[in-house]
N, C-alpha and C positions, 0 to 999 in steps of 0.2 A: 547786309553781309559785313562781318567784321573787317576792319582795316587790315590790309596786307594779304587777304585771301583772294587770290586772283585766278582767272581761267586763262587757257592758252590763247583765247581770242584777244586778250589784252597783252600789251608788250612790256618787256623789261629791257633796259639798256645795258646788255652784257655782251662780252665777246662770244659767248656761247648762249644762245637763247632756246627756250623750249619750242617744240618737243625735241628731246634727244633720246635715241634708242640706246640703252645701256650696252656696254661691252659684255660678252658672254663667255662661257667656258664649256669645253667639251670634256666628256667623261673619260677617264683613264683608269686602268687597274693598277693599284699600288702607287706609292709615292714615286714621282719621277726622279730618277737618279741623275739629276742635273745640278750643276753648280751655279746656273744663271737664273734661278727662280727664287722668289720670295713667297713664303708660305703664310697663309692667313686662315683663320677659322671660317668655315662655311656657315653663315647665319641662316636660320630658318624663319624668314619674315617676308615683308613686301619690299621688293627692290624700289629704291626711291632716289631720285636725283633732285637735290635742293638747289633752287635758283634764288639767290638773295641779291636784290638791288636796293640797297639802303633799307627803307622801311618795308619794301615789297618782298614777300616770300611766296614762292610757288613750290609745291611738292609734286614732282613729276613721277609717273609710274612707268613700268617697263612696257606697258601697252599704249603709252603716249597720252594717257588721260590723267588729269590732275587729281591728286589725293588730298589736297589741302583742306577741303571742306570736311573730310572725315577725321582729320587729326588737327583740330584747331589749337590744341594745347601745345603743339610743337612750334608755333609761330614765334612766341616771345623768347623761348630758349634759343632759337636759331638767331634771333636778332642780338641776343646777349653774347653769344659765344662764337659766332662765325663772323668773318670779316664783312665789311659793309657791302662789298661787291665780290661775289664768288659763286662758283658752281661746284657742288660737292656730291659725289656718288656714294651711296651707302644703302643701308637697310633699315626699315622701320620694324621694330619688334615690340611685343607685349610680353611681360614676364609675370608669372603668378607663382608665388612661393619660391622665388629665386631660381626659376626655371622658365625657359621659353614656353609660351602658351600660344600656339598657332590657332587653335580654336577661338581663343579670346581675341586674337588679332582679326580673324575673319569676321567676327561679330561687329567690328568697328565699321564695316562697310554697310551703312544703312541709309535708306532714303529720307527718314524723318530727322529733321534737325534737332528736335527735342531729345531723341534717343542718342544721336551723335554726341550731344553735349553731356548727357548723363554718362555715357560710356567713357568719354574723355576724362571725366572725373573719377569714375569707378575703376577703369582699367587703362590708365594712361600709357602712352607709347614712349619709346625711346628711339633715338637715331644713332646707328652705328656707322661712322664715316670710314670709308676705305679707299677713296680716290679723289683727286682734285683735278677738275677739268678746266677751270678758269679762276684767275685771281686778279682783281682790279681790272685792268684793260688787257691782260695777257691771256690768250688762248693757249692752254697747256697741252692740248690733246696730241700734238706732235712731239712732245717731250717724252723721254723714256720714263717708265713707271718709277724707277728708283728716284728720279728727281721730283716727280709729282708726289711721291710718298714723303720725301724729306720736307717739302714745302707744307704738306698736310700736317706733319708732326709739329712744325713751327707754329702754324696758325691755331692748332688745337692743344698747345702745350699746357694751357691753363684752363682747359674746358672742364665742365662739371656736368653731372647727370641733369637732364636726360640726354645730353650729347656725349657720345663716347668715340674714342679712336680705337679701331680694331687693332689687336696686337699682331705683330709679324715676327718671323724668324727665318733665317737662312740656314739654320742648323737642322740637318735631317733627323738627328736623334730627337731633338726637341719636337719637331713636327710629328714624328711617329708617336711620341707620347701624347701630344695634343689630340691626335686623331682618335686615340683610345679614350682619353680622359674626358674630353669636352663633350662627348656624346651624352654623358651623364647630366649635362645641363640643357639638353634638348637640341644640340647642334648635330648636323648630319654629315660631317666630313671636313675636308680642307680644300682651299683654292691655292693653286700654284701659279704665280704670275711672273712671266719672264721680265727680268729687271730692265731690259733695254727696249721693251715694246712700247710703242705709242698707244694712245687710247683710240681704238677703232670701233665705231658704233656697230652694233648688231652682228659682230663677228666673233666666232668661237676660237679665239687665239689663246685664251687662258685655259688652264687645266683644272679639273675638279676630281677629287678622289672621295668616293662615298662608300659607306659600309654596305656590304653585300652579304645577304644571308638567304637561307631557304627554309620553307615550312610546308607541311602537308595540309591541304585545306579541302573542305567539302565543296563540290560544284553543285550549287543549289538552283541555278538558273542561268539564263543568258539574255543579253540584249542584242538586237539586230544591229548590224553595221549601218552607218549613216546612208550608204548607198542602197540598203534594203536587200542586198544579195548574199548575205552570209552572216555568221556570228561576229559581232563586233567586240564583245567582251563577255567573259565568264564571271558570274557572280559567286563570290567565295564566302564560305562560312566557317566558323570555329565554335566548338562547344565550350560552355563554362562548366564549373564544377557541379552544377545541378543538371547538366545535360541539355541546356537550352542552346539552340543554334543562333549565333549572332552573325549578321552581315559585317564582314571586316574589310571588304574592298573588292577589286576586280583584277582580272588578268586579261591582257589585250596584246596588241602589236602582232596580229596574225597576217600572213600573206593572203592575197585574194584567193589563191587555191585552197589554203588551209581553212579560211572562213567558210567556204562552200562545203568542204569535207566535214567540218564540225556540225553543220546542220544535219547531215545524214547520220553522223555518229550519235548525235544526241536525240534524234527524233524518237527512238523507242522510249526514252526516259520521260517524254512529255505526256504519255498516256496515263491519265489518272493522277498526274503529279500534284494538282492543286488540292485534291480532296483531303489529304493528310499532311499537306505541306506546313512546316512550322512558320512560314511567312505568309500564310493564307490571308491574314488580315491586312497585309500590305498590298494586296493585288489592286485595291482601289487607291491609287497613289494620291489622288486629289483629296481624299478624306484625311490624309496624314501629312499634308503639305507643311503644317506647322511644326513638324518634327525635324525640319531642316535637313531632309535627305538622309536620315539615319537608317532608312530602309531602302531596298533596291530601287523602288519606282518613284519615290517622291521627288518633285522638283524642288529647287532651292535657288537662292539669289545668284549663285555662281553659274548656274547651268543655262541661264537665258531661256531660249525657246527650244532647247534640245529635247528630243523624244527620249524619255527615261522609262518607257514601258518595258516590261520584261517577260520572259517566257519561263515559267516554273519548271523545274525538273525533279524527278523523284530523287530522294537523298540516297544515292547509291555509288556515285563516282567520287574518287579522290585524285587530286592533282598536286604535284610538288611545284611550288612557285618560287621564284627568286625575288627578294625584296630588300630594300635598303634599311628602313627604319619603321617604327610604329608610332602612332599618336593616339593616345586614349583608347588603346585596344584595337586600333584599325591600322591597316597598312597605309603608310603616309603617302605613297605614290602608287601608280598603276604597276602591278607586278607582271612578271613574264613567266610563262609556262616552261618548266624544265622537262617534265615527263608525267605521264599518267602513273598512278600507283595502284594497280589492281590487287596488290598484296596488302593494302591498308584498308581497314574498315572505317566508315564515316565517323563512328563514335570515338575512334582513336585520334581524331583531329581536334585538339583542344588548345587553349591558350598557353599551357605550360611549356610548349615548344618554342615560344617566342623569346628571343634573347632580350634581356633587360640590362642596360648598362648601369654601372655603379653611379648613384646620384651624386652630383657635385653642384655647387652654387654657381650662378653666373659670374660672381666675383672672381672665381678661379679663371674664367675665360678672359674677362676684361683686364685682369692684372695677374697674368700667369707668373709662376715662379720658375724661371728657366733653369734654376739650379737643381 
């Protein structure tokens, strides 16, 4: 194991030691009209808390498991640019073509060391710093965010890629412009941090503002809820220009009552559904496991032992769903059902309705022109 790559069962001598559960944010609609918040871009990566104790570097994740072995290329830059003893909260990202590449980032989590090293060279990561939990012998978590941010700016004043300091603003007009423009680089909103707040682990005291849109999608199947008593999620599809139906994500978050109702509502659509189903070849999920879960039933490295079997439905129903953003033609997150659309035909549900932001480079985000 390379020097400096540690696990949590080993110790570092810092005022804040791993594991640390990161501070979280709750979703709000629209930019908060408050004068006491500091706005930041909302990065689309892996949350990461860096622990540096001289030569020792640990990359902690939001689920309290170390990320260091998956991003070995980050150890030396952290030693070069961060103080000898510090704890810094931030985000690991991968960029492709000057835009965030979350798919590329996900591929970095691999059990084979040879592949980890190959990907570290082929798709290297960067670290975006946005909070400071400890510096030297001082635990800063009880300090207001404004002071932690000022200290972070001091220690990263001369930093260079792949270590970056996220930009901030207290100007609501600038924040509103960032919210629109930065999406073109793959970001999905803003974080608003109260300037006087301490760092509170695992608490949603910060605010996040994300893009919200809607689209009509085909309901092509469903998965059972984990308790086996109702529909857990609806499998959604959109047509391409050639009329092929692609799996683009799921809709979920139903109440227990609604999950049971959906079973009865969808039961008639299960009769003969598989015979002419466009995803018939995907019914055998194990045969397609190598395709990384791009079809409804296939397992992948992120799903663990979850049951991803699915119930095909005849391609007849359309639903309007609320979503935030897309990634490579798929809904980036689980969507929420707004209403059924009996007035829409399945063939009318295509990719053209998805909003695409104006592309901008990551450099615009990392060094924005407030003017």
